[in-house]
MIKOLBA-748302 format. One record per residue (C-alpha): residue number from 1; residue in three letters; x, y, z. Coordinates in Angstrom, 1 decimal. Last residue first. Layout:
// MIKOLBA-748302
REC   seq   type       c1       c2       c3
REC   NUM    ALA        X        Y        Z
...
This chain:
// MIKOLBA-748302
REC   seq   type       c1       c2       c3
REC   412    VAL    -12.4      2.2    -42.2
REC   411    PHE    -12.3     -1.3    -40.7
REC   410    GLY    -16.0     -1.2    -40.4
REC   409    ARG    -16.7     -4.8    -41.4
REC   408    LEU    -18.6     -3.6    -44.5
REC   407    GLU    -15.6     -1.4    -45.6
REC   406    VAL    -13.1     -4.3    -45.4
REC   405    ILE    -15.7     -6.6    -47.1
REC   404    GLU    -16.0     -4.3    -50.1
REC   403    ALA    -12.3     -3.7    -50.4
REC   402    VAL    -11.7     -7.5    -50.5
REC   401    ARG    -14.1     -8.0    -53.3
REC   400    GLN    -12.8     -5.0    -55.2
REC   399    VAL     -9.2     -6.3    -54.9
REC   398    GLY    -10.0     -9.7    -56.3
REC   397    ILE    -12.2     -8.5    -59.2
REC   396    GLU     -9.7     -5.7    -60.1
REC   395    PHE     -6.7     -8.0    -59.8
REC   394    ALA     -8.3    -10.5    -62.3
REC   393    ALA     -9.2     -7.7    -64.7
REC   392    GLU     -5.7     -6.2    -64.6
REC   391    ARG     -4.1     -9.6    -65.2
REC   390    LEU     -6.5    -10.3    -68.1
REC   389    THR     -5.6     -7.0    -69.7
REC   388    ILE     -7.9     -4.1    -70.0
REC   387    THR    -10.5     -3.1    -72.5
REC   386    HIS    -13.1     -2.4    -69.7
REC   385    GLU    -15.8     -4.7    -71.0
REC   384    ASN    -13.5     -7.3    -72.6
REC   383    ALA    -11.2     -7.5    -69.5
REC   382    ARG    -14.3     -7.7    -67.3
REC   381    ASN    -15.8    -10.5    -69.3
REC   380    GLN    -12.6    -12.6    -69.5
REC   379    VAL    -12.1    -12.3    -65.8
REC   378    GLU    -15.6    -13.4    -65.0
REC   377    TYR    -15.2    -16.1    -67.5
REC   376    TYR    -12.1    -17.4    -65.7
REC   375    ALA    -13.6    -17.1    -62.3
REC   374    HIS    -16.5    -19.3    -63.3
REC   373    LEU    -14.1    -21.7    -64.9
REC   372    ILE    -12.2    -22.0    -61.6
REC   371    LYS    -15.3    -22.8    -59.6
REC   370    LYS    -17.0    -25.2    -61.9
REC   369    LYS    -13.8    -27.1    -62.7
REC   368    LEU    -13.0    -27.5    -59.0
REC   367    GLU    -16.5    -28.7    -58.3
REC   366    GLU    -16.3    -31.4    -60.9
REC   365    ASN    -12.8    -32.4    -59.8
REC   364    VAL    -13.9    -32.8    -56.1
REC   363    ARG    -17.1    -34.5    -57.1
REC   362    LYS    -15.3    -37.1    -59.2
REC   361    GLU    -12.8    -37.6    -56.3
REC   360    GLU    -15.5    -38.7    -54.0
REC   359    TRP    -16.1    -36.4    -51.0
REC   358    HIS    -15.5    -37.4    -47.3
REC   357    PHE    -17.7    -36.1    -44.5
REC   356    GLU    -16.3    -34.9    -41.1
REC   355    GLN    -18.2    -31.6    -41.7
REC   354    ILE    -15.2    -29.6    -40.6
REC   353    ASN    -12.7    -31.9    -42.3
REC   352    GLN    -14.8    -31.9    -45.6
REC   351    THR    -15.0    -28.1    -45.5
REC   350    TRP    -11.2    -27.9    -45.1
REC   349    GLU    -10.6    -30.4    -48.0
REC   348    PHE    -12.9    -28.4    -50.2
REC   347    TYR    -11.0    -25.2    -49.4
REC   346    SER     -7.8    -27.0    -50.1
REC   345    VAL     -9.4    -27.9    -53.4
REC   344    ILE     -9.8    -24.2    -54.3
REC   343    VAL     -6.4    -23.4    -52.9
REC   342    GLY     -4.7    -25.9    -55.3
REC   341    GLY     -6.9    -24.9    -58.3
REC   340    ALA     -5.9    -21.2    -58.1
REC   339    ASN     -2.9    -21.7    -60.3
REC   338    VAL     -4.4    -20.1    -63.4
REC   337    LEU     -6.4    -17.3    -61.7
REC   336    ILE     -4.0    -15.7    -59.3
REC   335    ASP     -1.2    -16.6    -61.7
REC   334    PRO     -2.4    -14.5    -64.5
REC   333    LEU     -3.4    -15.5    -68.0
REC   332    VAL     -1.0    -13.6    -70.3
REC   331    SER     -2.1    -13.0    -73.9
REC   330    VAL      0.9    -11.8    -75.9
REC   329    GLY      0.1     -8.8    -77.9
REC   328    ARG      3.6     -7.4    -78.1
REC   327    ALA      2.8     -4.4    -75.9
REC   326    THR      1.3     -6.7    -73.4
REC   325    LEU      4.5     -8.9    -73.3
REC   324    ILE      6.6     -5.8    -72.8
REC   323    GLU      4.4     -4.5    -70.0
REC   322    ASP      4.4     -7.9    -68.3
REC   321    ALA      8.1     -8.1    -68.6
REC   320    GLU      8.5     -4.8    -66.7
REC   319    PRO      6.0     -5.9    -64.1
REC   318    THR      7.9     -9.2    -63.4
REC   317    THR      6.4    -12.5    -64.6
REC   316    PRO      6.7    -15.8    -62.7
REC   315    HIS      4.5    -14.4    -59.9
REC   314    ASN      3.4    -17.7    -58.4
REC   313    ALA      3.8    -20.6    -60.8
REC   312    GLY      1.2    -21.9    -63.3
REC   311    GLU      1.1    -18.6    -65.2
REC   310    LEU     -0.5    -19.5    -68.5
REC   309    ILE      1.2    -17.7    -71.3
REC   308    ILE     -0.3    -17.4    -74.8
REC   307    ALA      1.3    -16.3    -78.1
REC   306    ALA      4.5    -18.0    -77.2
REC   305    LYS      7.7    -16.6    -78.8
REC   304    ILE      9.3    -15.1    -75.7
REC   303    ASN     12.4    -13.2    -76.9
REC   302    ALA     11.1     -9.8    -75.9
REC   301    ALA     10.4    -11.0    -72.4
REC   300    ASN     14.1    -12.1    -71.9
REC   299    ASP     15.9     -9.2    -70.4
REC   298    LYS     12.8     -7.5    -68.9
REC   297    HIS     11.8    -10.5    -66.9
REC   296    ILE     10.1    -13.9    -67.3
REC   295    VAL     11.6    -16.2    -64.6
REC   294    ASN     10.5    -13.8    -61.8
REC   293    ASP      9.0    -16.5    -59.5
REC   292    ILE      9.6    -20.2    -59.4
REC   291    ALA      8.3    -23.3    -61.3
REC   290    ALA      5.2    -23.5    -63.4
REC   289    PRO      5.9    -21.3    -66.4
REC   288    ILE      3.3    -22.6    -68.9
REC   287    LEU      4.1    -21.4    -72.5
REC   286    ILE      1.6    -21.9    -75.3
REC   285    ASP      2.2    -21.6    -79.1
REC   284    CYS      5.8    -22.5    -79.3
REC   283    ASP      9.2    -21.4    -80.7
REC   282    LEU     11.3    -21.8    -77.7
REC   281    GLU     12.4    -18.8    -75.6
REC   280    LEU     11.4    -20.3    -72.2
REC   279    LEU     13.2    -23.5    -73.1
REC   278    GLU     16.4    -21.8    -74.1
REC   277    GLN     16.6    -20.3    -70.6
REC   276    ASN     16.0    -23.5    -68.9
REC   275    SER     18.7    -25.2    -70.9
REC   274    ILE     17.9    -27.9    -73.5
REC   273    PRO     18.7    -31.6    -73.7
REC   272    GLN     17.3    -33.6    -76.6
REC   271    GLY     14.2    -35.8    -76.6
REC   270    GLY     12.8    -39.3    -75.6
REC   269    ASN     16.1    -40.3    -74.0
REC   268    PHE     15.3    -38.3    -70.8
REC   267    ASP     18.6    -36.8    -69.6
REC   266    SER     17.2    -33.4    -68.9
REC   265    VAL     14.2    -34.7    -66.8
REC   264    ARG     15.9    -35.5    -63.5
REC   263    GLY     14.9    -37.1    -60.2
REC   262    THR     16.0    -40.4    -61.4
REC   261    ASN     13.2    -42.9    -60.9
REC   260    GLU     10.3    -40.4    -60.5
REC   259    SER     11.7    -38.3    -63.4
REC   258    HIS     11.9    -41.4    -65.7
REC   257    GLU      8.4    -42.4    -64.8
REC   256    VAL      7.1    -38.9    -65.5
REC   255    LEU      8.9    -38.9    -68.7
REC   254    GLN      7.4    -42.1    -69.8
REC   253    GLY      4.0    -40.8    -69.3
REC   252    ILE      4.9    -37.5    -70.8
REC   251    ASP      5.8    -39.0    -74.1
REC   250    LEU      7.3    -35.8    -75.5
REC   249    GLY      6.0    -34.1    -78.7
REC   248    ASN      7.2    -34.0    -82.4
REC   247    SER      9.5    -31.0    -81.7
REC   246    ASN     11.1    -32.9    -78.8
REC   245    PHE     12.8    -30.9    -76.1
REC   244    VAL     14.2    -31.7    -72.7
REC   243    GLY     15.0    -29.3    -69.8
REC   242    GLY     17.6    -28.5    -67.2
REC   241    ASP     18.6    -29.9    -63.8
REC   240    VAL     16.0    -27.9    -61.9
REC   239    GLY     13.3    -29.3    -64.1
REC   238    SER     12.2    -28.5    -67.7
REC   237    VAL      9.6    -29.5    -70.2
REC   236    ALA      9.4    -29.4    -74.0
REC   235    THR      7.2    -30.3    -76.9
REC   234    ILE      4.0    -31.1    -75.0
REC   233    THR      1.3    -32.0    -77.4
REC   232    GLY     -2.2    -32.0    -76.0
REC   231    GLY     -4.5    -35.1    -76.2
REC   230    SER     -6.2    -34.8    -72.9
REC   229    GLU     -3.8    -37.3    -71.4
REC   228    TYR     -1.0    -35.0    -72.4
REC   227    ILE     -2.7    -32.0    -70.8
REC   226    LEU     -3.1    -34.1    -67.7
REC   225    ARG      0.4    -35.2    -67.5
REC   224    ALA      1.9    -31.8    -68.3
REC   223    ALA     -0.3    -30.1    -65.7
REC   222    TRP      0.5    -32.8    -63.2
REC   221    SER      4.3    -32.5    -63.8
REC   220    GLY      4.3    -28.7    -63.8
REC   219    VAL      2.2    -28.2    -60.6
REC   218    ASN      4.0    -30.8    -58.5
REC   217    GLY      7.5    -30.2    -59.7
REC   216    PHE      8.4    -30.3    -63.4
REC   215    GLY      9.0    -26.7    -64.1
REC   214    GLN      8.7    -24.8    -67.5
REC   213    VAL      6.0    -26.4    -69.5
REC   212    VAL      6.0    -25.9    -73.3
REC   211    ILE      2.9    -26.5    -75.5
REC   210    ARG      2.9    -26.8    -79.3
REC   209    ALA     -0.8    -26.5    -80.3
REC   208    LYS     -2.1    -29.3    -82.5
REC   207    LYS     -4.1    -31.2    -79.9
REC   206    MET     -5.2    -28.0    -78.4
REC   205    ASP     -6.9    -27.0    -81.6
REC   204    ILE     -7.1    -23.1    -81.1
REC   203    ALA    -10.5    -21.5    -81.6
REC   202    LEU     -9.6    -18.7    -79.2
REC   201    ASP    -12.4    -19.6    -76.9
REC   200    LYS    -11.7    -23.2    -77.1
REC   199    THR     -8.0    -22.7    -76.5
REC   198    VAL     -8.8    -20.5    -73.5
REC   197    ALA    -11.2    -23.1    -71.9
REC   196    GLN     -8.9    -26.1    -72.4
REC   195    LEU     -5.9    -24.2    -71.0
REC   194    ILE     -8.0    -23.0    -68.0
REC   193    TYR     -9.0    -26.6    -67.2
REC   192    THR     -5.5    -27.8    -67.6
REC   191    VAL     -4.1    -25.2    -65.2
REC   190    GLY     -6.8    -26.2    -62.7
REC   189    ARG     -5.7    -29.8    -63.0
REC   188    GLY     -2.1    -28.8    -62.3
REC   187    THR     -3.2    -27.0    -59.2
REC   186    ALA     -5.5    -29.9    -58.1
REC   185    ALA     -3.2    -32.9    -58.7
REC   184    GLU     -2.3    -33.4    -55.0
REC   183    ARG     -5.8    -32.4    -53.8
REC   182    GLY     -7.8    -34.9    -55.9
REC   181    LEU     -9.0    -36.9    -53.0
REC   180    SER     -9.0    -34.7    -49.9
REC   179    GLY     -6.8    -35.1    -46.9
REC   178    GLY     -8.2    -36.5    -43.7
REC   177    MET     -5.3    -38.3    -42.3
REC   176    ALA     -5.5    -41.4    -44.5
REC   175    ILE     -5.7    -39.1    -47.6
REC   174    PRO     -2.3    -37.5    -46.8
REC   173    LYS     -2.6    -33.9    -46.0
REC   172    GLY     -2.8    -31.0    -48.5
REC   171    THR     -4.8    -28.9    -46.0
REC   170    VAL     -3.8    -27.9    -42.5
REC   169    ILE     -5.6    -27.1    -39.2
REC   168    ALA     -8.7    -28.9    -40.4
REC   167    PRO     -7.6    -32.2    -39.0
REC   166    THR     -7.6    -30.9    -35.5
REC   165    HIS     -7.0    -33.6    -32.8
REC   164    GLY     -6.0    -31.8    -29.6
REC   163    ARG     -4.5    -28.4    -29.2
REC   162    LEU     -0.9    -29.0    -28.2
REC   161    GLN     -0.2    -32.5    -29.5
REC   160    GLY     -2.7    -31.8    -32.3
REC   159    TYR     -0.5    -28.9    -33.6
REC   158    ALA      2.6    -31.2    -33.8
REC   157    ASP      0.4    -33.9    -35.4
REC   156    MET     -1.1    -31.6    -38.0
REC   155    MET      2.3    -30.2    -38.9
REC   154    TRP      3.9    -33.6    -39.2
REC   153    ALA      1.0    -34.7    -41.5
REC   152    MET      1.4    -31.4    -43.5
REC   151    THR      5.1    -32.2    -44.1
REC   150    GLN      4.1    -35.7    -45.3
REC   149    GLY      1.7    -34.2    -47.7
REC   148    HIS      4.2    -32.0    -49.4
REC   147    THR      6.9    -29.3    -48.8
REC   146    GLY      9.7    -27.9    -51.1
REC   145    LEU      7.5    -25.4    -52.8
REC   144    ASP      4.1    -25.3    -51.2
REC   143    PRO      2.0    -27.5    -48.9
REC   142    ALA     -0.8    -26.0    -46.9
REC   141    PRO     -1.3    -23.7    -43.8
REC   140    ILE     -4.7    -22.8    -42.3
REC   139    ASP     -4.9    -19.5    -40.4
REC   138    ARG     -7.7    -18.4    -38.0
REC   137    ASN    -10.7    -20.7    -38.0
REC   136    PRO     -8.8    -24.0    -38.4
REC   135    GLY     -5.9    -22.5    -36.3
REC   134    ILE     -2.7    -20.5    -36.7
REC   133    VAL     -1.3    -17.5    -34.8
REC   132    HIS     -0.5    -19.3    -31.5
REC   131    GLU      0.9    -22.4    -33.4
REC   130    ILE      3.7    -20.4    -35.0
REC   129    SER      6.7    -21.7    -33.0
REC   128    GLN      5.3    -25.1    -32.4
REC   127    THR      4.6    -25.6    -36.1
REC   126    TYR      8.2    -24.5    -36.9
REC   125    ARG      9.7    -26.8    -34.3
REC   124    ARG      7.5    -29.7    -35.7
REC   123    THR      8.6    -29.0    -39.2
REC   122    LEU     12.3    -28.8    -38.3
REC   121    ARG     12.1    -32.1    -36.3
REC   120    ASN     10.4    -33.9    -39.2
REC   119    LEU     12.9    -32.4    -41.8
REC   118    GLU     15.7    -33.7    -39.6
REC   117    ASP     14.2    -37.2    -39.4
REC   116    THR     13.7    -37.2    -43.2
REC   115    SER     17.3    -36.2    -43.7
REC   114    LEU     18.2    -32.6    -44.7
REC   113    LEU     20.1    -31.4    -47.7
REC   112    LYS     17.2    -31.8    -50.1
REC   111    PRO     15.1    -29.6    -47.9
REC   110    ASP     17.2    -26.6    -48.8
REC   109    VAL     16.3    -24.3    -45.9
REC   108    GLN     15.0    -20.7    -45.3
REC   107    VAL     11.6    -21.7    -43.8
REC   106    GLY      8.5    -20.2    -45.3
REC   105    GLY      4.9    -19.3    -44.6
REC   104    LYS      2.2    -17.5    -46.6
REC   103    ALA     -1.2    -15.8    -45.9
REC   102    GLY     -4.2    -14.5    -47.7
REC   101    GLY     -7.8    -14.3    -46.6
REC   100    TYR    -10.3    -17.1    -47.0
REC    99    PRO    -14.0    -17.5    -47.9
REC    98    ILE    -13.7    -18.8    -51.5
REC    97    ASP    -14.6    -16.4    -54.3
REC    96    VAL    -12.2    -17.4    -57.1
REC    95    LEU    -10.9    -13.9    -57.3
REC    94    ALA    -11.1    -13.4    -53.4
REC    93    THR     -8.9    -16.4    -52.8
REC    92    LYS     -6.4    -15.2    -55.4
REC    91    TRP     -6.3    -11.5    -54.2
REC    90    THR     -5.4    -12.5    -50.7
REC    89    MET     -3.1    -15.3    -51.8
REC    88    LEU     -1.1    -12.8    -53.9
REC    87    SER     -0.5    -10.8    -50.8
REC    86    ALA      0.8    -13.8    -48.9
REC    85    LEU      3.1    -14.6    -51.8
REC    84    ALA      4.6    -11.1    -51.7
REC    83    ARG      5.1    -11.1    -48.0
REC    82    VAL      6.8    -14.6    -48.2
REC    81    GLU      9.1    -13.3    -50.9
REC    80    GLU     10.0    -10.2    -48.9
REC    79    LEU     10.5    -12.2    -45.7
REC    78    ASP     13.0    -14.6    -47.2
REC    77    ALA     12.3    -18.0    -48.7
REC    76    GLU     15.5    -18.1    -50.7
REC    75    PRO     16.9    -21.4    -49.4
REC    74    HIS     13.6    -23.0    -49.9
REC    73    TYR     11.0    -24.8    -47.7
REC    72    ARG      7.6    -23.4    -48.6
REC    71    VAL      4.5    -23.2    -46.4
REC    70    GLY      1.2    -22.5    -48.2
REC    69    GLY     -1.5    -20.0    -47.6
REC    68    LYS     -4.8    -19.4    -46.0
REC    67    TYR     -5.9    -16.7    -43.5
REC    66    PRO     -9.3    -17.3    -42.1
REC    65    GLY    -12.1    -15.3    -43.8
REC    64    ARG    -12.9    -12.4    -46.1
REC    63    ALA    -11.3     -9.6    -44.0
REC    62    GLY     -8.2    -11.7    -43.2
REC    61    ASN     -5.5     -9.8    -45.0
REC    60    HIS     -1.7    -10.4    -45.2
REC    59    GLN     -0.8    -13.0    -42.5
REC    58    VAL      2.9    -13.6    -42.9
REC    57    ARG      4.5    -16.7    -41.3
REC    56    TYR      8.3    -16.9    -41.3
REC    55    GLY     11.1    -19.4    -40.4
REC    54    THR     14.8    -19.0    -39.8
REC    53    PHE     17.1    -22.0    -39.3
REC    52    VAL     19.5    -22.7    -36.5
REC    51    LYS     21.7    -25.8    -36.6
REC    50    ILE     22.7    -27.7    -33.5
REC    49    ASP     25.2    -30.6    -34.0
REC    48    GLY     24.4    -34.2    -33.0
REC    47    ASN     25.2    -35.8    -36.3
REC    46    ASP     21.5    -36.3    -37.1
REC    45    MET     20.9    -32.5    -36.7
REC    44    ARG     19.5    -30.9    -33.6
REC    43    ILE     17.3    -28.1    -34.7
REC    42    PRO     17.1    -24.5    -33.6
REC    41    LEU     14.3    -22.7    -35.4
REC    40    GLN     14.1    -18.9    -34.8
REC    39    VAL     10.9    -17.3    -35.7
REC    38    ARG      9.8    -14.3    -37.7
REC    37    LEU      6.1    -13.4    -37.6
REC    36    GLU      4.4    -10.8    -39.7
REC    35    ARG      0.9     -9.6    -39.1
REC    34    TYR     -1.7     -7.6    -40.9
REC    33    PRO      0.3     -7.4    -44.1
REC    32    GLN      0.4     -4.0    -46.0
REC    31    LYS     -1.6     -3.3    -49.1
REC    30    MET     -5.2     -3.7    -48.0
REC    29    ILE     -5.1     -1.4    -44.9
REC    28    ASP     -3.0      1.2    -46.7
REC    27    ARG     -5.3      1.2    -49.8
REC    26    LEU     -8.4      1.7    -47.6
REC    25    GLY     -6.7      4.8    -46.0
REC    24    GLN     -5.5      6.1    -49.3
REC    23    ASP     -9.0      6.1    -51.0
REC    22    LEU     -9.7      3.6    -53.7
REC    21    GLN    -10.2      4.9    -57.1
REC    20    LEU    -10.9      1.5    -58.7
REC    19    ARG     -8.4      2.3    -61.5
REC    18    ASP     -5.9      3.7    -59.0
REC    17    ALA     -6.4      0.7    -56.7
REC    16    THR     -5.7     -1.6    -59.6
REC    15    LYS     -2.5      0.2    -60.6
REC    14    ASP     -1.4      0.1    -56.9
REC    13    PHE     -2.2     -3.7    -56.7
REC    12    PHE     -0.1     -4.5    -59.8
REC    11    HIS      2.8     -2.5    -58.4
REC    10    ASN      2.2     -4.2    -55.0
REC     9    VAL      3.3     -7.5    -56.5
REC     8    GLN      6.5     -5.9    -57.7
REC     7    ASP      7.0     -4.3    -54.3
REC     6    PHE      6.6     -7.7    -52.6
REC     5    THR      9.1     -9.2    -55.1
REC     4    ASN     11.8     -6.7    -54.6
REC     3    ILE     12.6     -3.8    -56.9
REC     2    SER     15.5     -3.7    -59.2
REC     1    MET     17.8     -0.7    -59.3
């Protein structure tokens, strides 16, 4: 019997808590979400019908600061998934040492099936339904799967109609509304910085390494673009429609243009079509899963040929797969480190909004690089000192920091 995503994430937490010898009361406080909100979202559709959607906001742990986490629009955005992602945000923000707790939101909807006006109404209804638990010093949403800057603009406006002009209520906004330069590319840029660091440490020539990117949404497309611009060779990428492969390397600039024009990557004429499953099992040096969760599991982990995996997506690897990969000597750089670029620059955006002072993009990128590489070397050092995996080291640092603040605040 397979366990749900929240239990899978807690599997890593429990192992960490055992190593850190946390007492049971402290574990219970840190493991379970502080608040879970389920809301009904009735929307009048363009044809006049009423359709009811379900939305969630889960606040996992706020010991280190306001809750922080994206809002995803996806048909499978159920409570268990949102719980799991909120938990990961707690450990992620602690690992990269920014003053946030972990949260996540979701609406069970396929945004591709709704018009722009319907999405606007849905977003406003969702914001109105959760506004009593969010705020710039309480809980700050951001874009996630199926949402983007326009979604955040609607959220900011809906909140502002109730509470007054509050740019710091969401991050990932359009630049004109107080968004930060560099935020759109931030998660993919963070992936690129980690890739550059790990290949340098392992004496791998990034220009000769064969790199595969699974997923061509915001994270995957920006990672592929920035890696390509840095001289890296991307041999395959995939989107929801399938993938494309070229053993000599894809022209990512042309592929991005093709994807923007058609919404697909599999029919790009610069390579041959390939399925998503085949892409994950390609003969390559570095694999970057950057789409959805649980794509690397017990049934395909033994077939993964990459020596290094950078988790650009949230929780792309199940616990069973993680054990298989570890036993095979595959180096897995965990999601709470690799994809932290987005929340790091969201933090920068939040601080800019509070200060009402705008940073130049160069500063944003420099500060992002400094922050994420500091976390990377902390993880590497702990893994080497304690002879544990990079995931175990990352969780240890994150969990330990949250535990310290929970105790200092007198929760236990």
